C-alpha positions in Angstrom: 39.8 66.8 -47.0 39.6 68.2 -50.6 41.9 71.1 -51.4 39.7 74.2 -52.3 41.5 75.0 -55.5 41.5 71.6 -57.1 38.4 72.2 -59.2 37.3 73.6 -62.6 37.7 77.2 -61.4 41.5 76.8 -61.6 41.7 75.0 -65.0 43.4 78.1 -66.5 46.0 78.1 -63.7 46.7 74.5 -64.3 46.9 74.9 -68.1 48.9 78.1 -68.2 51.2 77.6 -65.1 51.3 73.9 -64.3 54.3 74.3 -62.0 52.6 77.0 -60.0 49.4 75.0 -59.8 51.5 72.0 -58.5 53.4 74.1 -56.0 50.2 75.6 -54.6 48.5 72.2 -54.5 51.5 70.6 -52.6 52.0 73.5 -50.1 48.4 74.8 -49.5 47.6 74.8 -45.8 44.9 76.0 -43.5 44.7 79.8 -43.6 46.0 80.0 -47.2 43.6 81.6 -49.7 43.4 81.3 -53.5 40.7 82.8 -55.7 40.0 83.3 -59.3 37.5 86.0 -59.9 36.6 87.8 -63.1 39.0 90.7 -63.5 37.7 94.0 -64.8 40.6 95.4 -66.8 38.6 98.6 -67.5 38.3 99.2 -63.8 42.1 99.1 -63.5 42.8 100.6 -66.9 44.6 103.6 -65.4 47.3 101.1 -64.2 47.9 99.9 -67.8 49.0 96.3 -66.9 51.1 94.2 -69.3 49.5 91.2 -71.1 51.7 88.8 -69.0 50.3 90.2 -65.8 46.7 90.2 -67.0 47.2 86.5 -68.0 48.5 85.7 -64.5 45.7 87.5 -62.7 43.2 85.9 -65.1 44.4 82.5 -63.9 44.6 83.5 -60.2 43.2 86.8 -59.0 44.2 86.4 -55.4 46.8 84.2 -53.7 47.8 84.4 -50.1 50.3 81.8 -48.7 53.2 81.9 -46.2 55.1 85.1 -47.1 53.3 85.7 -50.3 50.4 87.8 -51.4 49.3 88.5 -55.0 46.1 90.5 -55.4 44.6 92.0 -58.5 42.0 94.0 -56.5 44.6 95.1 -54.0 47.0 96.7 -56.5 48.2 100.1 -55.5 49.9 102.8 -57.6 52.9 104.0 -55.5 54.1 107.6 -55.5 57.3 106.5 -57.3 55.3 105.2 -60.3 55.5 101.5 -59.5 52.4 99.4 -59.1 52.4 97.2 -56.0 50.8 93.9 -57.0 51.6 92.0 -53.8 54.2 91.0 -51.3 56.9 88.4 -51.3 58.8 88.1 -48.0 62.1 86.9 -49.4 64.2 89.1 -47.1 61.8 90.7 -44.7 58.1 90.9 -43.8 56.4 93.5 -46.0 58.7 93.3 -49.0 56.8 94.2 -52.1 56.3 92.9 -55.6 56.2 95.8 -58.1 55.6 96.4 -61.8 55.7 99.5 -63.9 52.6 100.5 -65.9 52.4 98.7 -69.2 55.7 96.9 -68.7 56.5 93.2 -68.3 59.4 93.2 -65.8 58.7 92.3 -62.1 60.6 94.1 -59.4 61.2 93.6 -55.7 61.2 96.2 -53.1 63.2 95.3 -50.0 61.8 97.1 -46.9 65.1 96.4 -45.1 67.3 97.9 -47.7 64.7 100.4 -49.1 65.8 99.5 -52.6 64.0 98.2 -55.8 65.7 95.5 -57.8 64.7 93.6 -60.9 63.4 90.1 -60.2 62.6 89.0 -63.7 62.2 90.6 -67.1 59.0 88.6 -67.9 56.0 87.6 -65.8 56.2 84.0 -67.0 59.8 83.8 -65.9 58.9 85.4 -62.6 56.3 82.7 -62.0 58.6 79.8 -62.9 62.0 81.0 -61.5 60.9 83.0 -58.4 57.3 82.2 -57.4 57.3 78.4 -57.7 60.5 77.8 -55.8 59.4 80.3 -53.1 56.1 78.5 -52.6 57.8 75.1 -52.6 60.3 76.4 -50.0 63.3 76.0 -52.3 64.3 79.7 -52.3 
């Protein structure tokens, strides 16, 4: 059976983030979802996303796998000023991935410890150092 993401729609993901593309390809199972849809930056302009985040969401606008959710359309501006861009269940179900408007660093909110900590100073580093190993089961 052909994997649903191994097609021309994800050329940008393969070109920009080859390790992420490979990790998704190797670990994609029934029930996982990946989409690349046109993103309307003007629609989310109030959130003022960094260039790095816009490049990531331009390559993959929605990714749902075991313990991971990234969603451009599902972003939420939290009361504390962070933007929730998804979930990454490193410690506990419901742990959140966060960014600050217009800034590049990616943060992690632990629901168990109710604390925010820096995951990575750059989106590109977050993808390579955190996301790829998590998807591959190496974290």
